[in-house]
C-alpha positions in Angstrom: -0.2 0.0 -0.1 1.1 3.5 -1.3 0.4 6.8 0.8 -0.3 9.6 -0.3 1.4 12.0 2.7 -0.2 14.7 0.5 -4.5 13.6 0.7 -2.9 12.3 4.8 -1.9 16.3 4.5 -5.0 18.0 3.5 -7.1 15.6 5.9 -5.4 17.0 8.4 -5.6 19.9 7.6 -9.5 20.1 6.5 -9.4 17.9 10.3 -7.7 21.7 12.0 -10.1 23.7 10.4 -13.4 21.9 11.4 -11.9 21.0 15.2 -11.1 25.1 15.9 -14.5 26.0 14.3 -15.9 23.9 15.9 -14.4 25.7 19.5 -15.1 28.9 18.2 -18.1 27.9 18.0 -19.4 26.3 21.4 -17.4 29.5 22.8 -20.0 31.4 21.1 -23.0 29.1 22.4 -22.3 30.0 26.0 -24.7 32.7 27.7 -23.3 35.7 29.8 -23.7 35.1 33.0 -26.9 38.7 33.4 -28.9 36.8 31.1 -28.6 32.9 32.7 -32.3 31.9 33.4 -34.1 35.0 34.7 -36.8 34.1 37.8 -36.6 30.5 36.9 -40.0 29.1 38.3 -38.1 26.2 39.8 -36.1 28.0 42.3 -32.0 29.3 42.7 -30.8 25.3 44.0 -32.7 24.3 40.6 -31.4 26.5 38.8 -27.7 26.2 39.9 -27.5 23.2 38.8 -28.5 22.8 35.8 -26.0 25.3 35.3 -23.6 23.8 36.5 -24.1 20.7 35.2 -24.4 21.6 31.1 -21.1 24.1 32.1 -19.9 20.3 32.7 -20.2 19.1 29.9 -19.7 21.8 27.7 -16.3 22.2 29.3 -16.0 18.6 29.1 -16.6 18.6 25.3 -14.2 21.2 24.8 -11.2 19.7 26.5 -12.1 16.7 23.8 -12.2 19.2 20.7 -9.0 20.5 22.7 -7.2 17.3 22.7 -7.9 16.2 19.3 -7.1 19.6 18.0 -3.7 18.6 20.0 -3.1 16.3 18.1 -3.6 17.4 15.1 -1.2 19.9 14.8 1.5 18.3 16.6 1.1 16.3 12.9 0.6 18.6 11.6 4.3 20.2 12.7 5.8 15.9 12.5 4.5 17.0 8.7 6.6 20.3 8.8 10.0 18.3 10.6 10.1 15.5 8.3 9.0 13.3 11.0 5.8 12.7 10.4 4.5 9.2 9.4 7.6 7.7 12.9 6.1 6.8 16.2 6.4 9.3 19.1 7.7 6.5 21.3 10.2 4.2 19.0 10.9 6.6 16.1 9.5 3.2 13.9 7.9 3.9 11.2 4.0 3.6 11.5 1.9 1.6 9.6 0.3 3.3 6.4 -2.7 1.5 7.6 -2.9 2.9 10.7 -2.0 6.5 8.8 -5.0 5.9 6.0 -7.7 4.8 9.6 -6.3 7.9 12.0 -3.5 10.8 10.2 -3.0 12.3 13.5 -1.6 9.2 15.2 1.5 9.1 16.9 2.4 6.1 18.2 2.6 3.0 15.5 0.4 0.2 17.6 2.8 -1.6 19.4 3.6 1.2 21.5 -0.1 2.6 20.6 -1.1 -1.2 22.9 2.0 -0.3 25.3 0.7 2.5 26.4 -3.2 0.8 26.8 -1.8 -2.0 28.7 0.3 0.2 30.6 -2.9 1.9 31.7 -5.4 0.0 32.9 -2.4 -1.5 34.8 -3.1 1.6 37.1 
């Protein structure tokens, strides 16, 4: 299998743009404090609990998007320094199939499996 790195780079750039837009939309959807549920019939405690749950959900989504964006930007930086396609851990080439499936992959399957095994054992 021949890997077309130009296509992978293009996919990464498109994904980067999508994630940046998603992050901007998420930030724009936050209501200012003075607009939040004035005079809710459910009472202040329920209102605050709902707002706290919404904030927690939004922060989790934001963290997930930021993590994905960081992985994409790391892969794009590896293109710039000529190390794209090499494992961040062992330095061996990442299989073309893995890069096709996940262009932002920074670890080969062997190192990724080892990382998952170590995380599971903790």
